N, CA, C and O atoms as a GROMACS GRO file, in nm:
protein
  592
    1MET      N    1  -1.260  -1.256   1.703
    1MET     CA    2  -1.037  -1.282   1.682
    1MET      C    3  -1.084  -1.168   1.573
    1MET      O    4  -0.996  -1.083   1.562
    2LYS      N    5  -1.204  -1.141   1.486
    2LYS     CA    6  -1.199  -1.003   1.421
    2LYS      C    7  -1.176  -0.870   1.478
    2LYS      O    8  -1.122  -0.774   1.423
    3PHE      N    9  -1.234  -0.882   1.626
    3PHE     CA   10  -1.228  -0.758   1.678
    3PHE      C   11  -1.115  -0.755   1.776
    3PHE      O   12  -1.096  -0.641   1.818
    4PHE      N   13  -1.031  -0.849   1.827
    4PHE     CA   14  -0.903  -0.863   1.843
    4PHE      C   15  -0.829  -0.786   1.730
    4PHE      O   16  -0.787  -0.671   1.725
    5ASN      N   17  -0.829  -0.896   1.638
    5ASN     CA   18  -0.736  -0.809   1.514
    5ASN      C   19  -0.735  -0.655   1.522
    5ASN      O   20  -0.642  -0.580   1.554
    6ALA      N   21  -0.842  -0.633   1.490
    6ALA     CA   22  -0.890  -0.482   1.491
    6ALA      C   23  -0.820  -0.412   1.662
    6ALA      O   24  -0.804  -0.290   1.670
    7ILE      N   25  -0.808  -0.442   1.704
    7ILE     CA   26  -0.807  -0.431   1.848
    7ILE      C   27  -0.620  -0.346   1.804
    7ILE      O   28  -0.567  -0.235   1.791
    8LEU      N   29  -0.592  -0.480   1.798
    8LEU     CA   30  -0.381  -0.520   1.795
    8LEU      C   31  -0.358  -0.428   1.650
    8LEU      O   32  -0.266  -0.345   1.650
    9PHE      N   33  -0.410  -0.438   1.576
    9PHE     CA   34  -0.379  -0.337   1.419
    9PHE      C   35  -0.353  -0.208   1.469
    9PHE      O   36  -0.250  -0.144   1.446
   10SER      N   37  -0.484  -0.156   1.566
   10SER     CA   38  -0.476  -0.009   1.616
   10SER      C   39  -0.371   0.023   1.694
   10SER      O   40  -0.344   0.137   1.731
   11LEU      N   41  -0.319  -0.060   1.715
   11LEU     CA   42  -0.181  -0.096   1.802
   11LEU      C   43  -0.078  -0.066   1.812
   11LEU      O   44   0.000  -0.007   1.887
   12ILE      N   45  -0.092  -0.161   1.642
   12ILE     CA   46   0.053  -0.165   1.603
   12ILE      C   47   0.074  -0.031   1.439
   12ILE      O   48   0.170   0.014   1.377
   13SER      N   49  -0.016  -0.022   1.434
   13SER     CA   50  -0.016   0.095   1.330
   13SER      C   51  -0.008   0.211   1.391
   13SER      O   52  -0.080   0.250   1.482
   14VAL      N   53   0.089   0.273   1.337
   14VAL     CA   54   0.169   0.409   1.314
   14VAL      C   55   0.019   0.532   1.337
   14VAL      O   56   0.018   0.619   1.424
   15THR      N   57  -0.081   0.510   1.248
   15THR     CA   58  -0.131   0.622   1.163
   15THR      C   59  -0.248   0.542   1.173
   15THR      O   60  -0.238   0.423   1.203
   16SER      N   61  -0.370   0.602   1.148
   16SER     CA   62  -0.547   0.595   1.039
   16SER      C   63  -0.515   0.667   0.927
   16SER      O   64  -0.419   0.714   0.864
   17ALA      N   65  -0.659   0.654   0.927
   17ALA     CA   66  -0.690   0.706   0.699
   17ALA      C   67  -0.695   0.827   0.800
   17ALA      O   68  -0.624   0.927   0.797
   18ALA      N   69  -0.826   0.784   0.919
   18ALA     CA   70  -0.881   0.999   0.962
   18ALA      C   71  -0.779   1.065   1.020
   18ALA      O   72  -0.801   1.174   1.074
   19GLN      N   73  -0.617   0.996   1.016
   19GLN     CA   74  -0.548   1.110   1.078
   19GLN      C   75  -0.433   1.095   0.955
   19GLN      O   76  -0.368   1.198   0.968
   20GLY      N   77  -0.385   1.033   0.863
   20GLY     CA   78  -0.309   1.046   0.772
   20GLY      C   79  -0.334   1.080   0.639
   20GLY      O   80  -0.432   1.155   0.638
   21ALA      N   81  -0.281   1.055   0.500
   21ALA     CA   82  -0.322   1.060   0.426
   21ALA      C   83  -0.449   0.959   0.352
   21ALA      O   84  -0.460   0.837   0.368
   22GLU      N   85  -0.520   1.029   0.286
   22GLU     CA   86  -0.632   0.898   0.237
   22GLU      C   87  -0.630   0.937   0.008
   22GLU      O   88  -0.580   0.998  -0.086
   23ILE      N   89  -0.704   0.864   0.044
   23ILE     CA   90  -0.738   0.842  -0.140
   23ILE      C   91  -0.875   0.927  -0.135
   23ILE      O   92  -0.981   0.896  -0.081
   24PHE      N   93  -0.827   1.087  -0.235
   24PHE     CA   94  -0.935   1.156  -0.246
   24PHE      C   95  -1.080   1.064  -0.396
   24PHE      O   96  -1.054   1.061  -0.516
   25PRO      N   97  -1.168   1.026  -0.354
   25PRO     CA   98  -1.265   1.003  -0.464
   25PRO      C   99  -1.275   1.046  -0.613
   25PRO      O  100  -1.347   1.144  -0.634
   26THR      N  101  -1.231   1.005  -0.693
   26THR     CA  102  -1.241   1.095  -0.833
   26THR      C  103  -1.285   0.988  -0.927
   26THR      O  104  -1.217   0.885  -0.932
   27GLU      N  105  -1.349   0.995  -0.972
   27GLU     CA  106  -1.373   0.918  -1.165
   27GLU      C  107  -1.270   1.000  -1.291
   27GLU      O  108  -1.212   1.109  -1.290
   28ASN      N  109  -1.277   0.930  -1.356
   28ASN     CA  110  -1.239   1.012  -1.458
   28ASN      C  111  -1.172   1.093  -1.453
   28ASN      O  112  -1.212   1.209  -1.462
   29LEU      N  113  -1.010   1.054  -1.433
   29LEU     CA  114  -0.928   1.185  -1.425
   29LEU      C  115  -0.837   1.186  -1.536
   29LEU      O  116  -0.772   1.092  -1.580
   30GLY      N  117  -0.841   1.337  -1.585
   30GLY     CA  118  -0.750   1.292  -1.732
   30GLY      C  119  -0.607   1.278  -1.658
   30GLY      O  120  -0.572   1.319  -1.547
   31CYS      N  121  -0.538   1.207  -1.753
   31CYS     CA  122  -0.414   1.185  -1.720
   31CYS      C  123  -0.325   1.168  -1.802
   31CYS      O  124  -0.375   1.136  -1.910
   32THR      N  125  -0.177   1.174  -1.806
   32THR     CA  126  -0.096   1.142  -1.946
   32THR      C  127  -0.109   0.993  -1.988
   32THR      O  128  -0.125   0.919  -1.891
   33LYS      N  129  -0.106   0.940  -2.093
   33LYS     CA  130  -0.102   0.791  -2.140
   33LYS      C  131   0.030   0.728  -2.118
   33LYS      O  132   0.018   0.621  -2.176
   34ASP      N  133   0.142   0.733  -2.071
   34ASP     CA  134   0.246   0.719  -2.014
   34ASP      C  135   0.231   0.635  -1.889
   34ASP      O  136   0.124   0.653  -1.831
   35LEU      N  137   0.319   0.541  -1.829
   35LEU     CA  138   0.321   0.481  -1.729
   35LEU      C  139   0.448   0.503  -1.677
   35LEU      O  140   0.543   0.488  -1.755
   36ASN      N  141   0.472   0.538  -1.549
   36ASN     CA  142   0.552   0.568  -1.473
   36ASN      C  143   0.618   0.419  -1.409
   36ASN      O  144   0.552   0.316  -1.395
   37PRO      N  145   0.775   0.435  -1.371
   37PRO     CA  146   0.779   0.313  -1.294
   37PRO      C  147   0.733   0.283  -1.219
   37PRO      O  148   0.805   0.201  -1.163
   38TRP      N  149   0.593   0.303  -1.140
   38TRP     CA  150   0.471   0.250  -1.062
   38TRP      C  151   0.400   0.189  -1.115
   38TRP      O  152   0.324   0.121  -1.047
   39GLY      N  153   0.392   0.185  -1.259
   39GLY     CA  154   0.286   0.128  -1.370
   39GLY      C  155   0.209   0.221  -1.394
   39GLY      O  156   0.143   0.193  -1.494
   40LYS      N  157   0.168   0.370  -1.330
   40LYS     CA  158   0.054   0.427  -1.345
   40LYS      C  159   0.112   0.564  -1.435
   40LYS      O  160   0.230   0.584  -1.465
   41PRO      N  161   0.013   0.637  -1.464
   41PRO     CA  162   0.039   0.782  -1.513
   41PRO      C  163   0.160   0.880  -1.481
   41PRO      O  164   0.221   0.896  -1.375
   42SER      N  165   0.167   0.907  -1.536
   42SER     CA  166   0.296   1.026  -1.480
   42SER      C  167   0.232   1.128  -1.412
   42SER      O  168   0.273   1.196  -1.318
   43ARG      N  169   0.095   1.132  -1.491
   43ARG     CA  170   0.068   1.327  -1.435
   43ARG      C  171  -0.100   1.311  -1.448
   43ARG      O  172  -0.150   1.295  -1.559
   44CYS      N  173  -0.163   1.314  -1.353
   44CYS     CA  174  -0.303   1.315  -1.364
   44CYS      C  175  -0.357   1.483  -1.278
   44CYS      O  176  -0.276   1.538  -1.203
   45PHE      N  177  -0.489   1.543  -1.301
   45PHE     CA  178  -0.511   1.621  -1.315
   45PHE      C  179  -0.621   1.602  -1.159
   45PHE      O  180  -0.708   1.517  -1.175
   46CYS      N  181  -0.623   1.670  -1.021
   46CYS     CA  182  -0.704   1.602  -0.934
   46CYS      C  183  -0.752   1.733  -0.890
   46CYS      O  184  -0.675   1.829  -0.882
   47PRO      N  185  -0.887   1.741  -0.859
   47PRO     CA  186  -0.941   1.886  -0.745
   47PRO      C  187  -0.881   1.926  -0.674
   47PRO      O  188  -0.790   1.857  -0.627
   48VAL      N  189  -0.909   2.088  -0.624
   48VAL     CA  190  -0.795   2.156  -0.607
   48VAL      C  191  -0.736   2.128  -0.453
   48VAL      O  192  -0.619   2.135  -0.416
   49GLU      N  193  -0.859   2.092  -0.374
   49GLU     CA  194  -0.862   2.008  -0.267
   49GLU      C  195  -0.742   1.900  -0.215
   49GLU      O  196  -0.701   1.895  -0.099
   50SER      N  197  -0.687   1.800  -0.347
   50SER     CA  198  -0.623   1.689  -0.347
   50SER      C  199  -0.477   1.736  -0.435
   50SER      O  200  -0.446   1.848  -0.477
   51ARG      N  201  -0.398   1.600  -0.445
   51ARG     CA  202  -0.294   1.627  -0.510
   51ARG      C  203  -0.279   1.498  -0.566
   51ARG      O  204  -0.299   1.405  -0.488
   52TYR      N  205  -0.256   1.476  -0.659
   52TYR     CA  206  -0.175   1.314  -0.708
   52TYR      C  207  -0.094   1.268  -0.697
   52TYR      O  208   0.008   1.335  -0.713
   53ASP      N  209  -0.082   1.117  -0.662
   53ASP     CA  210   0.027   1.095  -0.602
   53ASP      C  211   0.078   0.962  -0.714
   53ASP      O  212   0.023   0.853  -0.702
   54ALA      N  213   0.184   0.983  -0.821
   54ALA     CA  214   0.197   0.898  -0.926
   54ALA      C  215   0.206   0.759  -0.869
   54ALA      O  216   0.165   0.673  -0.947
   55ARG      N  217   0.271   0.694  -0.696
   55ARG     CA  218   0.275   0.604  -0.713
   55ARG      C  219   0.195   0.545  -0.663
   55ARG      O  220   0.226   0.437  -0.613
   56LEU      N  221   0.080   0.585  -0.659
   56LEU     CA  222  -0.063   0.503  -0.667
   56LEU      C  223  -0.158   0.528  -0.727
   56LEU      O  224  -0.265   0.473  -0.700
   57GLY      N  225  -0.144   0.636  -0.845
   57GLY     CA  226  -0.249   0.665  -0.930
   57GLY      C  227  -0.345   0.741  -0.915
   57GLY      O  228  -0.402   0.765  -1.022
   58SER      N  229  -0.401   0.804  -0.800
   58SER     CA  230  -0.480   0.831  -0.747
   58SER      C  231  -0.456   1.020  -0.697
   58SER      O  232  -0.353   1.085  -0.715
   59CYS      N  233  -0.564   1.061  -0.644
   59CYS     CA  234  -0.593   1.194  -0.577
   59CYS      C  235  -0.540   1.147  -0.419
   59CYS      O  236  -0.556   1.036  -0.369
   60VAL      N  237  -0.492   1.231  -0.375
   60VAL     CA  238  -0.496   1.191  -0.204
   60VAL      C  239  -0.497   1.368  -0.177
   60VAL      O  240  -0.481   1.468  -0.246
   61ILE      N  241  -0.529   1.332  -0.021
   61ILE     CA  242  -0.570   1.433   0.082
   61ILE      C  243  -0.444   1.410   0.204
   61ILE      O  244  -0.378   1.307   0.201
   62GLY      N  245  -0.420   1.506   0.298
   62GLY     CA  246  -0.347   1.458   0.425
   62GLY      C  247  -0.198   1.439   0.398
   62GLY      O  248  -0.152   1.419   0.286
   63GLU      N  249  -0.126   1.446   0.508
   63GLU     CA  250   0.009   1.391   0.468
   63GLU      C  251   0.035   1.262   0.515
   63GLU      O  252  -0.006   1.222   0.624
   64TYR      N  253   0.113   1.183   0.422
   64TYR     CA  254   0.146   1.035   0.499
   64TYR      C  255   0.172   1.030   0.682
   64TYR      O  256   0.168   1.109   0.776
   65GLU      N  257   0.191   0.929   0.665
   65GLU     CA  258   0.315   0.890   0.806
   65GLU      C  259   0.377   0.792   0.740
   65GLU      O  260   0.332   0.711   0.659
   66SER      N  261   0.477   0.805   0.780
   66SER     CA  262   0.579   0.701   0.768
   66SER      C  263   0.607   0.609   0.863
   66SER      O  264   0.652   0.643   0.973
   67ILE      N  265   0.581   0.479   0.828
   67ILE     CA  266   0.607   0.311   0.860
   67ILE      C  267   0.726   0.259   0.862
   67ILE      O  268   0.794   0.275   0.760
   68THR      N  269   0.773   0.198   0.952
   68THR     CA  270   0.874   0.090   0.945
   68THR      C  271   0.796  -0.060   1.028
   68THR      O  272   0.735  -0.059   1.135
   69VAL      N  273   0.825  -0.190   0.931
   69VAL     CA  274   0.756  -0.275   0.923
   69VAL      C  275   0.853  -0.414   0.929
   69VAL      O  276   0.951  -0.382   0.862
   70SER      N  277   0.871  -0.544   0.973
   70SER     CA  278   0.907  -0.590   0.934
   70SER      C  279   0.814  -0.721   0.960
   70SER      O  280   0.737  -0.734   1.054
   71GLY      N  281   0.840  -0.825   0.846
   71GLY     CA  282   0.790  -0.924   0.813
   71GLY      C  283   0.821  -1.046   0.724
   71GLY      O  284   0.939  -1.081   0.717
   72GLN      N  285   0.726  -1.115   0.656
   72GLN     CA  286   0.754  -1.151   0.554
   72GLN      C  287   0.682  -1.130   0.463
   72GLN      O  288   0.572  -1.076   0.474
   73VAL      N  289   0.730  -1.169   0.366
   73VAL     CA  290   0.721  -1.152   0.214
   73VAL      C  291   0.554  -1.235   0.146
   73VAL      O  292   0.580  -1.355   0.138
   74VAL      N  293   0.433  -1.215   0.108
   74VAL     CA  294   0.367  -1.263   0.075
   74VAL      C  295   0.350  -1.232  -0.074
   74VAL      O  296   0.332  -1.116  -0.113
   75THR      N  297   0.356  -1.355  -0.171
   75THR     CA  298   0.359  -1.283  -0.292
   75THR      C  299   0.203  -1.390  -0.370
   75THR      O  300   0.149  -1.481  -0.307
   76GLY      N  301   0.162  -1.347  -0.506
   76GLY     CA  302   0.083  -1.406  -0.572
   76GLY      C  303  -0.078  -1.404  -0.483
   76GLY      O  304  -0.144  -1.504  -0.454
   77ILE      N  305  -0.104  -1.288  -0.460
   77ILE     CA  306  -0.225  -1.261  -0.350
   77ILE      C  307  -0.342  -1.170  -0.492
   77ILE      O  308  -0.321  -1.068  -0.558
   78VAL      N  309  -0.456  -1.263  -0.490
   78VAL     CA  310  -0.494  -1.239  -0.572
   78VAL      C  311  -0.697  -1.159  -0.524
   78VAL      O  312  -0.767  -1.214  -0.439
   79ALA      N  313  -0.719  -1.098  -0.562
   79ALA     CA  314  -0.871  -1.104  -0.530
   79ALA      C  315  -0.966  -1.049  -0.668
   79ALA      O  316  -0.927  -1.007  -0.777
   80ILE      N  317  -1.133  -1.070  -0.604
   80ILE     CA  318  -1.185  -0.987  -0.734
   80ILE      C  319  -1.179  -0.898  -0.809
   80ILE      O  320  -1.071  -0.909  -0.867
   81GLY      N  321  -1.225  -0.825  -0.840
   81GLY     CA  322  -1.193  -0.656  -0.933
   81GLY      C  323  -1.052  -0.665  -0.903
   81GLY      O  324  -1.013  -0.578  -0.824
   82GLY      N  325  -0.957  -0.755  -0.948
   82GLY     CA  326  -0.802  -0.643  -0.883
   82GLY      C  327  -0.807  -0.583  -0.770
   82GLY      O  328  -0.716  -0.500  -0.760
   83GLU      N  329  -0.887  -0.591  -0.666
   83GLU     CA  330  -0.841  -0.497  -0.549
   83GLU      C  331  -0.686  -0.562  -0.456
   83GLU      O  332  -0.714  -0.598  -0.341
   84THR      N  333  -0.582  -0.572  -0.482
   84THR     CA  334  -0.509  -0.614  -0.428
   84THR      C  335  -0.353  -0.511  -0.507
   84THR      O  336  -0.359  -0.454  -0.616
   85THR      N  337  -0.244  -0.511  -0.426
   85THR     CA  338  -0.148  -0.500  -0.551
   85THR      C  339  -0.061  -0.633  -0.551
   85THR      O  340   0.055  -0.612  -0.587
   86GLY      N  341  -0.089  -0.752  -0.522
   86GLY     CA  342  -0.026  -0.871  -0.513
   86GLY      C  343   0.022  -0.887  -0.445
   86GLY      O  344   0.023  -1.007  -0.418
   87ILE      N  345   0.100  -0.805  -0.356
   87ILE     CA  346   0.239  -0.819  -0.301
   87ILE      C  347   0.179  -0.794  -0.116
   87ILE      O  348   0.076  -0.732  -0.094
   88ALA      N  349   0.239  -0.836  -0.036
   88ALA     CA  350   0.200  -0.764   0.095
   88ALA      C  351   0.307  -0.835   0.226
   88ALA      O  352   0.389  -0.922   0.195
   89LEU      N  353   0.295  -0.785   0.380
   89LEU     CA  354   0.452  -0.822   0.396
   89LEU      C  355   0.372  -0.841   0.494
   89LEU      O  356   0.276  -0.766   0.512
   90ARG      N  357   0.400  -0.952   0.578
   90ARG     CA  358   0.282  -1.067   0.727
   90ARG      C  359   0.378  -1.023   0.820
   90ARG      O  360   0.500  -1.040   0.807
   91THR      N  361   0.321  -0.964   0.915
   91THR     CA  362   0.454  -0.896   1.004
   91THR      C  363   0.468  -1.033   1.098
   91THR      O  364   0.392  -1.128   1.108
   92PHE      N  365   0.574  -1.011   1.151
   92PHE     CA  366   0.674  -1.138   1.230
   92PHE      C  367   0.627  -1.105   1.378
   92PHE      O  368   0.651  -1.183   1.470
   93GLU      N  369   0.554  -0.974   1.397
   93GLU     CA  370   0.469  -0.936   1.571
   93GLU      C  371   0.298  -0.992   1.589
   93GLU      O  372   0.243  -1.017   1.696
   94ASN      N  373   0.243  -1.002   1.462
   94ASN     CA  374   0.143  -1.096   1.478
   94ASN      C  375   0.126  -1.116   1.325
   94ASN      O  376   0.106  -1.033   1.236
   95PRO      N  377   0.140  -1.273   1.317
   95PRO     CA  378   0.104  -1.342   1.196
   95PRO      C  379  -0.041  -1.296   1.106
   95PRO      O  380  -0.030  -1.311   0.984
   96ASP      N  381  -0.166  -1.246   1.151
   96ASP     CA  382  -0.274  -1.212   1.097
   96ASP      C  383  -0.308  -1.106   1.058
   96ASP      O  384  -0.419  -1.082   1.010
   97VAL      N  385  -0.159  -0.978   1.081
   97VAL     CA  386  -0.147  -0.837   1.008
   97VAL      C  387  -0.068  -0.820   0.930
   97VAL      O  388   0.054  -0.818   0.948
   98SER      N  389  -0.126  -0.804   0.833
   98SER     CA  390  -0.018  -0.768   0.718
   98SER      C  391  -0.090  -0.588   0.638
   98SER      O  392  -0.189  -0.515   0.634
   99TYR      N  393   0.057  -0.603   0.588
   99TYR     CA  394   0.056  -0.496   0.500
   99TYR      C  395   0.040  -0.466   0.342
   99TYR      O  396   0.149  -0.459   0.284
  100GLU      N  397  -0.060  -0.451   0.270
  100GLU     CA  398   0.009  -0.466   0.109
  100GLU      C  399   0.094  -0.395   0.085
  100GLU      O  400   0.083  -0.276   0.117
  101LEU      N  401   0.229  -0.451   0.008
  101LEU     CA  402   0.280  -0.364  -0.072
  101LEU      C  403   0.279  -0.301  -0.198
  101LEU      O  404   0.260  -0.372  -0.297
  102VAL      N  405   0.298  -0.161  -0.214
  102VAL     CA  406   0.276  -0.093  -0.316
  102VAL      C  407   0.415  -0.049  -0.376
  102VAL      O  408   0.459   0.052  -0.320
  103VAL      N  409   0.484  -0.094  -0.464
  103VAL     CA  410   0.594  -0.117  -0.546
  103VAL      C  411   0.638  -0.073  -0.671
  103VAL      O  412   0.541  -0.054  -0.744
  104THR      N  413   0.748  -0.048  -0.727
  104THR     CA  414   0.758  -0.035  -0.831
  104THR      C  415   0.753  -0.180  -0.919
  104THR      O  416   0.759  -0.295  -0.877
  105ARG      N  417   0.742  -0.133  -1.045
  105ARG     CA  418   0.705  -0.286  -1.159
  105ARG      C  419   0.857  -0.338  -1.120
  105ARG      O  420   0.857  -0.452  -1.075
  106GLU      N  421   0.939  -0.297  -1.126
  106GLU     CA  422   1.125  -0.354  -1.113
  106GLU      C  423   1.118  -0.462  -0.968
  106GLU      O  424   1.152  -0.580  -0.960
  107ASP      N  425   1.060  -0.371  -0.862
  107ASP     CA  426   1.042  -0.422  -0.704
  107ASP      C  427   0.939  -0.542  -0.763
  107ASP      O  428   0.959  -0.658  -0.801
  108ARG      N  429   0.838  -0.472  -0.754
  108ARG     CA  430   0.716  -0.630  -0.790
  108ARG      C  431   0.793  -0.754  -0.878
  108ARG      O  432   0.765  -0.869  -0.841
  109ARG      N  433   0.892  -0.736  -0.997
  109ARG     CA  434   0.960  -0.816  -1.066
  109ARG      C  435   1.030  -0.932  -0.934
  109ARG      O  436   1.011  -1.050  -0.904
  110ILE      N  437   1.115  -0.825  -0.884
  110ILE     CA  438   1.188  -0.886  -0.785
  110ILE      C  439   1.103  -0.938  -0.670
  110ILE      O  440   1.124  -1.047  -0.618
  111LEU      N  441   1.015  -0.861  -0.636
  111LEU     CA  442   0.960  -0.968  -0.474
  111LEU      C  443   0.863  -1.067  -0.538
  111LEU      O  444   0.788  -1.103  -0.447
  112SER      N  445   0.818  -1.149  -0.696
  112SER     CA  446   0.787  -1.189  -0.667
  112SER      C  447   0.831  -1.307  -0.687
  112SER      O  448   0.756  -1.395  -0.730
  113ARG      N  449   0.984  -1.332  -0.653
  113ARG     CA  450   1.027  -1.449  -0.627
  113ARG      C  451   1.097  -1.492  -0.517
  113ARG      O  452   1.176  -1.586  -0.518
  114LEU      N  453   1.068  -1.422  -0.419
  114LEU     CA  454   1.133  -1.396  -0.287
  114LEU      C  455   0.980  -1.450  -0.160
  114LEU      O  456   0.986  -1.440  -0.037
  115ASN      N  457   0.870  -1.497  -0.234
  115ASN     CA  458   0.741  -1.545  -0.167
  115ASN      C  459   0.846  -1.624  -0.043
  115ASN      O  460   0.922  -1.720  -0.051
  116GLY      N  461   0.806  -1.527   0.079
  116GLY     CA  462   0.836  -1.554   0.198
  116GLY      C  463   0.945  -1.545   0.301
  116GLY      O  464   0.940  -1.552   0.424
  117LEU      N  465   1.046  -1.527   0.214
  117LEU     CA  466   1.179  -1.452   0.294
  117LEU      C  467   1.110  -1.305   0.383
  117LEU      O  468   1.002  -1.251   0.361
  118PRO      N  469   1.228  -1.263   0.500
  118PRO     CA  470   1.170  -1.206   0.587
  118PRO      C  471   1.293  -1.041   0.537
  118PRO      O  472   1.416  -1.031   0.537
  119PHE      N  473   1.169  -0.926   0.496
  119PHE     CA  474   1.171  -0.812   0.490
  119PHE      C  475   1.199  -0.696   0.625
  119PHE      O  476   1.151  -0.708   0.738
  120GLU      N  477   1.280  -0.597   0.582
  120GLU     CA  478   1.233  -0.508   0.655
  120GLU      C  479   1.112  -0.351   0.559
  120GLU      O  480   1.190  -0.295   0.482
  121VAL      N  481   1.028  -0.310   0.552
  121VAL     CA  482   0.974  -0.211   0.481
  121VAL      C  483   0.990  -0.120   0.580
  121VAL      O  484   0.957  -0.118   0.699
  122GLU      N  485   1.080  -0.001   0.467
  122GLU     CA  486   1.001   0.082   0.509
  122GLU      C  487   0.908   0.254   0.393
  122GLU      O  488   0.910   0.270   0.271
  123GLY      N  489   0.854   0.328   0.485
  123GLY     CA  490   0.787   0.362   0.335
  123GLY      C  491   0.689   0.479   0.434
  123GLY      O  492   0.702   0.526   0.547
  124ASP      N  493   0.555   0.501   0.289
  124ASP     CA  494   0.416   0.546   0.384
  124ASP      C  495   0.314   0.541   0.397
  124ASP      O  496   0.248   0.561   0.294
  125PHE      N  497   0.246   0.516   0.511
  125PHE     CA  498   0.186   0.434   0.535
  125PHE      C  499  -0.028   0.476   0.503
  125PHE      O  500  -0.093   0.528   0.594
  126ILE      N  501  -0.089   0.443   0.376
  126ILE     CA  502  -0.213   0.447   0.382
  126ILE      C  503  -0.315   0.329   0.352
  126ILE      O  504  -0.282   0.215   0.319
  127GLU      N  505  -0.444   0.377   0.368
  127GLU     CA  506  -0.518   0.305   0.380
  127GLU      C  507  -0.560   0.279   0.219
  127GLU      O  508  -0.536   0.368   0.137
  128LEU      N  509  -0.629   0.139   0.173
  128LEU     CA  510  -0.618   0.178  -0.004
  128LEU      C  511  -0.770   0.113   0.012
  128LEU      O  512  -0.788   0.009   0.075
  129PRO      N  513  -0.888   0.195  -0.058
  129PRO     CA  514  -1.028   0.153  -0.031
  129PRO      C  515  -1.026   0.038  -0.160
  129PRO      O  516  -0.937   0.018  -0.242
  130GLY      N  517  -1.169  -0.033  -0.141
  130GLY     CA  518  -1.149  -0.159  -0.167
  130GLY      C  519  -1.367  -0.136  -0.146
  130GLY      O  520  -1.433  -0.087  -0.055
  131LEU      N  521  -1.421  -0.225  -0.326
  131LEU     CA  522  -1.527  -0.209  -0.313
  131LEU      C  523  -1.600  -0.350  -0.249
  131LEU      O  524  -1.718  -0.355  -0.213
  132GLU      N  525  -1.524  -0.440  -0.243
  132GLU     CA  526  -1.494  -0.566  -0.204
  132GLU      C  527  -1.452  -0.618  -0.118
  132GLU      O  528  -1.520  -0.704  -0.062
  133THR      N  529  -1.309  -0.583  -0.069
  133THR     CA  530  -1.199  -0.598   0.019
  133THR      C  531  -1.220  -0.515   0.140
  133THR      O  532  -1.179  -0.544   0.253
  134GLY      N  533  -1.290  -0.407   0.106
  134GLY     CA  534  -1.307  -0.310   0.205
  134GLY      C  535  -1.137  -0.262   0.171
  134GLY      O  536  -1.055  -0.283   0.082
  135ALA      N  537  -1.145  -0.167   0.333
  135ALA     CA  538  -1.037  -0.065   0.352
  135ALA      C  539  -0.930  -0.197   0.389
  135ALA      O  540  -0.943  -0.316   0.420
  136ARG      N  541  -0.804  -0.088   0.361
  136ARG     CA  542  -0.718  -0.198   0.373
  136ARG      C  543  -0.567  -0.175   0.393
  136ARG      O  544  -0.498  -0.136   0.300
  137PRO      N  545  -0.514  -0.202   0.522
  137PRO     CA  546  -0.370  -0.135   0.540
  137PRO      C  547  -0.234  -0.118   0.404
  137PRO      O  548  -0.206  -0.201   0.318
  138ALA      N  549  -0.190  -0.019   0.422
  138ALA     CA  550  -0.073  -0.031   0.271
  138ALA      C  551   0.042   0.006   0.277
  138ALA      O  552   0.044   0.069   0.383
  139ILE      N  553   0.135   0.009   0.238
  139ILE     CA  554   0.305   0.066   0.255
  139ILE      C  555   0.339   0.129   0.153
  139ILE      O  556   0.425   0.074   0.084
  140ILE      N  557   0.301   0.226   0.120
  140ILE     CA  558   0.411   0.291  -0.021
  140ILE      C  559   0.558   0.282  -0.004
  140ILE      O  560   0.619   0.371   0.054
  141VAL      N  561   0.626   0.158  -0.060
  141VAL     CA  562   0.767   0.135  -0.045
  141VAL      C  563   0.862   0.250  -0.094
  141VAL      O  564   0.872   0.293  -0.210
  142LYS      N  565   0.933   0.293   0.024
  142LYS     CA  566   1.071   0.398  -0.011
  142LYS      C  567   1.183   0.264  -0.026
  142LYS      O  568   1.245   0.242  -0.130
  143GLU      N  569   1.196   0.169   0.122
  143GLU     CA  570   1.273   0.081   0.074
  143GLU      C  571   1.275  -0.026   0.159
  143GLU      O  572   1.248  -0.007   0.277
  144LEU      N  573   1.305  -0.144   0.116
  144LEU     CA  574   1.327  -0.289   0.094
  144LEU      C  575   1.459  -0.341   0.175
  144LEU      O  576   1.560  -0.333   0.105
  145ARG      N  577   1.479  -0.388   0.292
  145ARG     CA  578   1.586  -0.424   0.355
  145ARG      C  579   1.547  -0.568   0.389
  145ARG      O  580   1.459  -0.597   0.471
  146TRP      N  581   1.647  -0.691   0.292
  146TRP     CA  582   1.620  -0.842   0.349
  146TRP      C  583   1.704  -0.835   0.484
  146TRP      O  584   1.809  -0.775   0.508
  147LEU      N  585   1.633  -0.906   0.557
  147LEU     CA  586   1.647  -0.975   0.662
  147LEU      C  587   1.777  -1.075   0.660
  147LEU      O  588   1.779  -1.154   0.566
  148ASP      N  589   1.899  -1.080   0.767
  148ASP     CA  590   1.929  -1.238   0.752
  148ASP      C  591   1.818  -1.335   0.854
  148ASP      O  592   1.828  -1.458   0.855
   0.00000   0.00000   0.00000
């Protein structure tokens, strides 16, 4: 079943980390102490070959691929070591496929009360790394549209 899901995910995905943007592994970035609307430092110093994405709070390389997906919002997700954004979108096409949603603090507050409702999400695709969870597909949300 995992093999089938991996094949299906690769067909549904518009990109993979090898083709699109990737998190650039860094430790101990020099960052400002403020928090932006995404709950991350507004500025950090990244190695020359990468750039800082304030939405993720990480250095990235490569270009993002746009993605639009419809599905059901799932909230209250927890993982060991906090390796989750806590909010995901389970796709209508295949309920076994979901994307973590990277959203602003305000959108997180709103979405936390909308568990199970249908949305269309538009944003930038990225795979988020994780020691316990492994790489997981995510969308850095640009627009959320509630579906009637």
